[in-house]
C-alpha positions as CSV (number, residue, x, y, z in Angstrom):
1,M,26.2,2.6,7.4
2,S,24.3,2.5,10.7
3,L,20.7,1.2,10.9
4,Q,19.6,4.8,11.7
5,Q,21.4,6.3,8.7
6,S,20.0,3.6,6.4
7,H,16.5,4.9,7.1
8,L,17.3,8.4,6.1
9,I,17.8,7.5,2.4
10,N,15.7,6.1,-0.3
11,R,14.9,2.4,-0.8
12,R,17.8,0.5,-2.4
13,Q,15.8,-0.3,-5.4
14,F,15.0,3.3,-6.1
15,L,18.7,4.3,-5.8
16,C,19.7,1.5,-8.2
17,A,17.1,2.7,-10.7
18,T,18.1,6.4,-10.5
19,S,21.8,6.2,-9.7
20,A,21.3,9.5,-7.8
21,G,22.4,10.4,-4.3
22,V,19.6,11.0,-1.8
23,A,19.3,13.2,1.3
24,A,17.2,12.8,4.4
25,F,13.5,11.9,4.3
26,H,13.6,10.6,0.7
27,L,14.5,14.1,-0.6
28,L,15.8,14.1,-4.2
29,P,17.7,16.9,-6.0
30,G,15.3,19.2,-7.9
31,S,16.8,18.1,-11.2
32,V,15.7,14.5,-10.6
33,V,12.0,15.2,-10.3
34,Q,11.4,16.6,-13.8
35,G,8.7,14.4,-15.3
36,A,6.2,17.3,-15.4
37,E,6.5,21.0,-15.5
38,R,7.8,22.5,-12.2
39,L,5.4,24.6,-10.3
40,T,6.1,27.6,-8.1
41,A,5.8,27.3,-4.3
42,N,2.3,28.9,-4.2
43,E,0.9,27.6,-7.5
44,K,-2.2,25.4,-7.4
45,L,-2.1,21.9,-8.9
46,N,-4.6,20.8,-11.5
47,V,-5.7,17.4,-10.2
48,A,-7.7,14.6,-11.8
49,G,-9.4,11.8,-9.8
50,I,-9.9,8.3,-11.3
51,G,-12.1,6.0,-9.3
52,I,-13.9,8.5,-7.0
53,G,-16.8,6.6,-5.6
54,S,-15.1,5.7,-2.3
55,Q,-11.6,6.3,-0.9
56,G,-10.5,8.0,-4.2
57,G,-13.2,10.6,-3.7
58,G,-11.9,11.2,-0.2
59,D,-8.4,11.7,-1.6
60,V,-9.8,14.2,-4.1
61,D,-11.5,16.1,-1.3
62,E,-8.1,16.4,0.6
63,L,-6.5,18.0,-2.4
64,A,-9.4,20.4,-2.8
65,K,-9.2,21.3,0.9
66,L,-5.5,22.3,0.3
67,G,-6.7,24.7,-2.4
68,H,-5.8,22.8,-5.5
69,N,-8.0,22.7,-8.6
70,I,-10.1,19.6,-9.3
71,V,-10.3,19.7,-13.1
72,A,-11.3,16.2,-14.1
73,L,-13.1,13.2,-12.6
74,C,-13.3,9.7,-14.0
75,D,-15.4,6.7,-12.9
76,V,-16.9,3.7,-14.7
77,D,-20.0,3.8,-12.4
78,E,-22.2,6.8,-12.8
79,K,-24.5,6.0,-9.9
80,Y,-21.7,5.1,-7.4
81,A,-19.8,8.3,-8.3
82,A,-22.8,10.6,-8.7
83,K,-22.4,12.5,-5.4
84,K,-18.7,13.2,-6.1
85,F,-19.5,14.3,-9.7
86,A,-22.1,16.7,-8.3
87,Q,-19.7,18.0,-5.7
88,Y,-17.3,19.2,-8.4
89,P,-19.5,20.5,-11.2
90,K,-16.6,22.4,-12.9
91,A,-14.6,19.2,-13.3
92,T,-14.9,17.5,-16.7
93,Q,-16.4,14.0,-16.4
94,F,-15.2,10.8,-17.9
95,K,-15.7,7.0,-17.8
96,D,-12.5,6.0,-19.6
97,F,-9.2,7.2,-18.0
98,R,-7.4,6.8,-21.3
99,V,-9.8,9.3,-23.0
100,M,-9.4,11.7,-20.1
101,L,-5.5,11.6,-20.2
102,D,-5.5,12.1,-24.0
103,K,-8.1,14.9,-24.1
104,M,-6.9,16.8,-21.0
105,N,-3.3,16.1,-21.1
106,K,-2.1,19.7,-21.0
107,E,-4.6,20.6,-18.3
108,I,-3.7,18.0,-15.7
109,D,-0.6,18.1,-13.4
110,A,-1.4,15.2,-11.1
111,V,-3.6,12.2,-10.9
112,I,-5.3,10.4,-7.9
113,I,-6.1,6.7,-8.4
114,G,-8.8,5.2,-6.2
115,T,-9.9,2.3,-8.3
116,P,-9.9,-1.4,-7.3
117,D,-6.5,-3.1,-7.0
118,H,-6.6,-4.9,-10.3
119,T,-6.6,-1.6,-12.3
120,H,-4.1,0.4,-10.3
121,T,-1.2,-0.5,-12.5
122,V,-2.6,0.2,-16.0
123,I,-3.9,3.6,-14.8
124,A,-0.8,4.6,-13.0
125,M,1.4,3.6,-15.9
126,A,-0.7,5.6,-18.4
127,A,-0.6,8.6,-16.1
128,M,3.2,8.5,-15.8
129,Q,3.6,8.0,-19.5
130,H,1.7,11.2,-19.8
131,H,4.2,12.7,-17.4
132,K,1.6,13.2,-14.6
133,H,2.5,13.0,-10.9
134,V,0.6,10.0,-9.3
135,Y,-1.0,9.4,-5.9
136,C,-2.2,5.7,-5.9
137,E,-4.2,4.0,-3.2
138,K,-2.7,0.9,-1.5
139,P,-1.8,-1.7,-2.3
140,L,0.2,-0.2,-5.1
141,A,-0.6,-3.1,-7.5
142,H,-2.3,-6.4,-7.8
143,T,0.8,-8.5,-8.7
144,V,4.6,-8.4,-8.0
145,E,5.3,-8.0,-11.7
146,E,3.1,-4.8,-11.7
147,V,4.8,-3.4,-8.6
148,R,8.2,-3.6,-10.2
149,A,6.9,-2.1,-13.5
150,L,5.5,0.9,-11.6
151,M,8.8,1.4,-9.7
152,K,10.7,1.3,-12.9
153,A,8.3,3.7,-14.6
154,A,8.4,6.2,-11.7
155,S,12.2,6.4,-12.0
156,K,12.1,6.6,-15.8
157,Y,9.5,9.4,-16.0
158,K,10.8,11.2,-12.9
159,V,7.4,12.1,-11.5
160,V,6.4,12.5,-7.9
161,T,4.6,9.5,-6.5
162,Q,2.8,8.7,-3.3
163,L,1.3,5.4,-2.0
164,G,-2.0,5.9,-0.2
165,N,-0.9,4.6,3.2
166,Q,-1.8,7.9,5.0
167,G,-0.1,6.9,8.3
168,H,3.3,7.2,6.7
169,S,3.0,11.0,7.1
170,S,2.0,10.8,10.8
171,G,4.0,11.9,13.8
172,S,3.5,8.6,15.5
173,I,5.3,6.6,12.8
174,R,8.3,8.9,13.2
175,R,8.3,8.6,16.9
176,L,8.2,4.8,16.6
177,C,11.2,4.8,14.2
178,E,13.1,7.1,16.5
179,W,12.5,4.8,19.5
180,V,13.7,1.8,17.5
181,W,16.8,3.6,16.3
182,A,17.6,4.9,19.8
183,G,17.6,1.3,21.0
184,A,14.6,1.7,23.3
185,I,13.6,-1.9,22.9
186,G,17.0,-3.3,21.8
187,Q,17.3,-5.5,18.7
188,V,13.9,-6.2,17.2
189,H,13.6,-9.9,16.3
190,T,9.9,-10.6,16.0
191,V,6.8,-8.7,15.0
192,H,3.2,-9.8,15.4
193,A,0.7,-7.8,13.4
194,G,-2.8,-8.2,11.9
195,C,-6.3,-7.1,11.2
196,D,-9.5,-8.5,12.7
197,A,-11.9,-6.1,11.0
198,F,-14.2,-6.3,8.0
199,K,-14.3,-10.1,8.0
200,D,-17.5,-10.3,5.9
201,V,-15.8,-8.1,3.2
202,Y,-12.7,-10.2,2.8
203,C,-14.2,-13.7,3.1
204,Q,-16.9,-14.3,0.5
205,L,-17.4,-18.0,0.8
206,R,-21.1,-17.4,1.4
207,N,-21.5,-16.2,-2.2
208,L,-19.5,-18.8,-4.1
209,D,-22.5,-20.9,-5.0
210,K,-24.3,-17.9,-6.4
211,L,-21.7,-17.2,-9.1
212,N,-23.3,-19.6,-11.6
213,Q,-26.3,-17.4,-11.8
214,T,-26.8,-14.6,-14.4
215,Y,-27.0,-11.0,-13.3
216,E,-27.9,-7.9,-15.3
217,V,-25.3,-5.2,-15.4
218,P,-26.7,-2.1,-13.7
219,K,-27.5,0.9,-15.9
220,G,-24.7,3.5,-15.9
221,L,-21.9,0.9,-15.1
222,D,-19.3,0.3,-17.8
223,Y,-18.6,-3.2,-16.5
224,D,-16.1,-4.1,-19.3
225,M,-14.1,-1.0,-18.3
226,W,-14.4,-2.0,-14.6
227,I,-12.9,-5.4,-15.4
228,G,-10.1,-3.6,-17.2
229,P,-6.9,-5.7,-17.8
230,V,-7.7,-8.9,-15.9
231,P,-9.5,-12.0,-17.5
232,F,-13.1,-11.3,-18.0
233,R,-15.7,-12.7,-15.6
234,P,-19.5,-12.2,-15.9
235,Y,-20.9,-9.4,-13.8
236,A,-21.9,-10.3,-10.2
237,P,-23.2,-7.9,-7.6
238,F,-20.9,-9.4,-5.0
239,W,-17.9,-7.5,-6.2
240,V,-19.3,-4.3,-7.8
241,P,-19.2,-1.7,-6.5
242,W,-18.1,-3.0,-3.2
243,N,-16.6,-6.2,-1.6
244,W,-14.2,-6.7,-4.5
245,R,-11.4,-6.8,-2.0
246,G,-12.6,-10.2,-0.9
247,W,-12.3,-11.6,-4.5
248,M,-8.8,-12.5,-5.4
249,P,-9.1,-11.8,-9.2
250,F,-9.7,-8.1,-8.2
251,G,-8.4,-7.6,-4.7
252,T,-5.9,-9.2,-2.2
253,G,-8.0,-9.7,0.9
254,A,-7.1,-8.5,4.3
255,V,-3.4,-8.8,3.9
256,G,-3.5,-6.6,0.7
257,D,-5.8,-4.1,2.2
258,W,-4.1,-3.6,5.6
259,F,-0.5,-4.7,5.4
260,C,0.6,-1.3,3.9
261,H,-1.0,0.5,6.8
262,V,-0.1,-1.9,9.7
263,I,3.4,-3.0,8.7
264,D,4.5,0.5,7.5
265,P,6.1,1.4,10.8
266,T,8.0,-1.9,11.1
267,F,9.1,-1.7,7.4
268,W,10.5,1.8,7.9
269,A,12.0,1.4,11.3
270,L,13.7,-2.0,10.5
271,D,14.7,-1.2,6.9
272,L,12.9,-4.3,5.7
273,D,12.8,-5.2,2.0
274,A,11.8,-8.6,0.7
275,P,11.2,-11.7,2.8
276,S,13.4,-14.7,2.1
277,T,10.6,-17.2,2.9
278,V,6.9,-17.1,3.6
279,Q,4.5,-19.7,4.9
280,A,0.7,-19.4,5.3
281,E,-1.7,-21.3,7.5
282,V,-5.4,-20.9,6.6
283,T,-8.6,-21.9,8.3
284,G,-11.9,-23.0,6.8
285,Y,-10.5,-22.8,3.2
286,A,-9.8,-25.2,0.4
287,P,-7.6,-23.3,-2.1
288,A,-8.1,-25.8,-4.9
289,T,-11.8,-25.0,-5.1
290,Q,-12.2,-21.8,-3.1
291,G,-9.2,-19.7,-4.3
292,L,-11.6,-17.1,-5.7
293,T,-12.1,-15.5,-2.3
294,Y,-10.0,-14.8,0.7
295,P,-9.9,-17.3,3.6
296,P,-11.9,-16.8,6.9
297,A,-8.6,-16.7,8.8
298,T,-4.9,-16.6,8.0
299,K,-1.6,-16.7,9.7
300,I,1.3,-15.7,7.4
301,T,4.8,-16.0,8.6
302,F,7.5,-13.9,6.8
303,E,11.2,-14.4,7.4
304,F,13.3,-11.3,6.6
305,P,17.1,-11.8,6.4
306,A,19.6,-9.8,8.5
307,R,20.4,-6.4,7.0
308,N,23.0,-3.8,7.9
309,Q,23.4,-3.8,11.7
310,R,20.2,-5.6,12.5
311,G,19.6,-9.4,12.7
312,P,16.9,-11.4,11.0
313,V,13.3,-10.5,11.7
314,K,10.3,-12.8,11.9
315,L,7.0,-11.1,11.0
316,V,3.7,-13.0,11.7
317,W,0.5,-11.7,10.2
318,Y,-2.9,-12.6,11.6
319,D,-6.3,-11.7,10.1
320,G,-10.0,-12.6,10.1
321,N,-10.7,-15.1,12.9
322,N,-7.0,-15.4,13.7
323,T,-6.0,-12.6,16.0
324,I,-2.7,-11.5,17.4
325,P,-1.9,-13.7,20.4
326,R,-1.6,-12.1,23.8
327,P,2.1,-11.9,24.9
328,Q,3.0,-13.4,28.2
329,E,4.9,-10.2,29.0
330,F,1.7,-8.1,28.9
331,A,0.4,-6.6,32.1
332,A,-3.2,-7.5,33.2
333,D,-4.6,-4.2,31.7
334,D,-2.6,-4.3,28.4
335,K,-5.0,-4.8,25.5
336,V,-3.8,-6.6,22.3
337,P,-4.6,-4.5,19.2
338,G,-7.2,-5.9,16.9
339,V,-5.7,-3.9,14.0
340,G,-2.1,-3.1,14.7
341,A,1.2,-4.7,15.7
342,I,3.6,-5.6,18.5
343,L,7.3,-5.3,18.0
344,F,9.4,-7.5,20.2
345,G,12.9,-6.5,21.1
346,N,15.4,-8.0,23.5
347,K,14.8,-5.1,25.9
348,G,11.1,-4.4,25.6
349,M,8.1,-4.0,23.2
350,I,6.4,-1.4,21.1
351,M,2.6,-1.8,20.6
352,H,0.6,0.3,18.1
353,G,-2.6,0.5,16.1
354,S,-3.1,1.0,12.4
355,H,-2.3,3.9,10.1
356,G,1.2,5.0,11.0
357,G,1.6,3.4,14.4
358,G,-1.3,5.2,15.9
359,G,-1.3,5.1,19.7
360,C,2.2,3.7,19.8
361,R,3.6,3.0,23.3
362,L,6.6,1.3,24.8
363,L,6.2,-1.7,27.1
364,P,6.8,-2.3,29.9
365,E,5.8,1.0,31.4
366,S,9.3,1.6,32.8
367,V,10.7,1.7,29.3
368,M,8.0,4.2,28.3
369,E,9.0,6.5,31.1
370,Q,12.6,6.2,30.1
371,Y,12.1,7.3,26.5
372,S,9.2,9.8,26.7
373,G,8.8,13.4,27.7
374,K,12.1,15.2,28.2
375,N,13.8,11.8,27.8
376,A,12.4,11.2,24.3
377,P,15.1,10.6,21.6
378,P,15.9,13.5,19.3
379,E,13.7,13.9,16.3
380,K,15.6,12.5,13.3
381,L,12.8,12.6,10.8
382,P,11.1,15.9,9.6
383,R,7.4,16.1,10.5
384,V,4.9,16.9,7.7
385,K,1.5,18.4,7.6
386,G,-0.3,15.4,6.1
387,H,0.0,12.7,3.5
388,H,-1.8,14.6,0.7
389,W,0.0,17.8,1.7
390,D,3.3,16.0,1.5
391,W,2.6,14.8,-2.1
392,A,1.5,18.2,-3.3
393,D,4.4,20.0,-1.6
394,A,6.8,17.5,-3.1
395,I,5.5,18.2,-6.6
396,R,6.0,22.0,-6.1
397,S,9.4,21.7,-4.4
398,G,11.0,19.1,-6.7
399,R,11.5,16.4,-4.1
400,Q,10.0,13.0,-3.7
401,A,7.1,12.3,-1.3
402,G,7.6,10.2,1.8
403,S,5.9,7.0,0.6
404,H,7.0,7.2,-3.0
405,F,6.9,4.1,-5.2
406,G,10.5,3.3,-4.4
407,Y,9.4,2.8,-0.8
408,G,5.7,1.8,-1.2
409,G,6.7,-0.7,-3.9
410,P,8.7,-3.1,-1.7
411,L,6.1,-2.7,1.1
412,T,3.3,-3.7,-1.3
413,Q,5.4,-6.5,-2.8
414,A,5.8,-8.2,0.7
415,A,2.0,-8.1,1.1
416,L,1.5,-9.6,-2.3
417,I,4.0,-12.4,-1.6
418,G,1.8,-13.2,1.5
419,A,-1.3,-13.2,-0.7
420,I,0.3,-15.8,-2.9
421,A,1.3,-18.0,0.0
422,I,-2.3,-18.4,1.2
423,R,-2.9,-20.4,-2.0
424,F,-0.3,-22.9,-0.9
425,P,-1.0,-23.4,2.8
426,G,1.5,-25.2,4.9
427,Q,4.3,-24.8,2.3
428,T,7.4,-22.8,3.0
429,L,7.9,-20.7,-0.2
430,K,11.5,-19.5,-0.8
431,W,11.7,-16.1,-2.5
432,D,14.5,-14.9,-4.8
433,N,14.1,-11.2,-4.8
434,K,16.7,-10.5,-7.5
435,K,14.9,-12.8,-9.9
436,A,11.4,-12.1,-8.6
437,R,10.4,-15.7,-8.3
438,F,9.9,-18.5,-5.9
439,T,12.7,-21.1,-6.2
440,N,10.8,-24.1,-4.9
441,N,7.3,-23.8,-6.3
442,D,6.6,-23.1,-10.0
443,A,2.9,-23.1,-9.4
444,A,3.3,-20.1,-7.1
445,N,5.3,-18.2,-9.7
446,A,2.2,-18.1,-11.9
447,Y,0.7,-15.6,-9.4
448,V,3.7,-13.3,-9.6
449,H,2.7,-12.2,-13.1
450,A,-0.2,-10.1,-14.3
451,G,-1.7,-12.1,-17.1
452,Y,-3.6,-9.4,-18.9
453,R,-6.5,-10.1,-21.3
454,K,-6.3,-9.2,-25.0
455,G,-6.2,-5.4,-25.6
456,W,-4.4,-4.5,-22.3
457,S,-0.7,-4.3,-21.6
458,L,1.9,-2.2,-19.8
């Protein structure tokens, strides 16, 4: 199989789970997607939103703009979600997603999940067990164990899934893939990527010494439900309702927040799966005492083994105060992306921003001229109208969406392996993907698993 052909089928894990043949653009035979009642081409979906105060509310709006029915909304924080509740007065309101799924089971076709990372899995699992199609914000889960559980469940229940990395449905990511497959920059051997934004969100060192104080839970917030499956911690205003991404018990820092956006083009174009090794360098951070929050700066090096017709790939992730270094090959007016990536091949480079390779261009300029305009490679990937449209259309047509859990799962897993590595700076961790464990560090393996508190399970 050629490298190009390998990108026109589902991820290997998804194939193994379903034992079904797959056509271009992750399309599945209609008989495969049968977890919920099939809809006609023009039928509206009945959609429920869970975690609607921020990004999840925006996702709900996108489905409403497409003409679908918003029938239920669920959020543990009445105040934070008040505007979205008011925007959809006909939607039944809930605080507990389990109650919502039980009471409105027959009235819901699809569920949008926009809660903090640590609750993604229990909610998505419950929705799929109720045979609901699922759109889940990235990262897909909080631990590797959860990622794999959701991939397995999506296959078992045969529902349509979509990871919330919106750029996967862009035209730019398809253009980037087609450039790589056409050999525009030759064999890609190295990728430098990163995010230098929202530093104060991800690094919460300034608030560590305040955690020993007692804070009153705000009225209208069901804090126990917000904590959900993870070990209980007393309420603190530093992670609810915002900034939870900077606290490792709930989020996964910059690498968890941005990897699924920034690395998506590379992951797709190079048919990446799991890294064989990962090593992290951190700055201004003592993991033994400060592992609660994300570091001020990281540099995480992933080594991906050779696969099909491509050779091994080194991917270096930079975030916070560590920024992508300026390549020597750059021209004087070339600007290094703050959020984005540079792909290095033996014939040139591709530079792009976040969310689906936005603003992607070939370097040097002579290569751009050679592969653009009338000389652009033929379109190998179907273009879609948008990420939310793709998910809704997939539900109605009986196919899988572009960033289904069989693709978004391995993408998330790589990010989570990087998040584990920052707890063991300077150590090269060797990853056994078949066994889902590190072979040379038992302490690191503890972070592969979920560790739910009493009363919660998958």
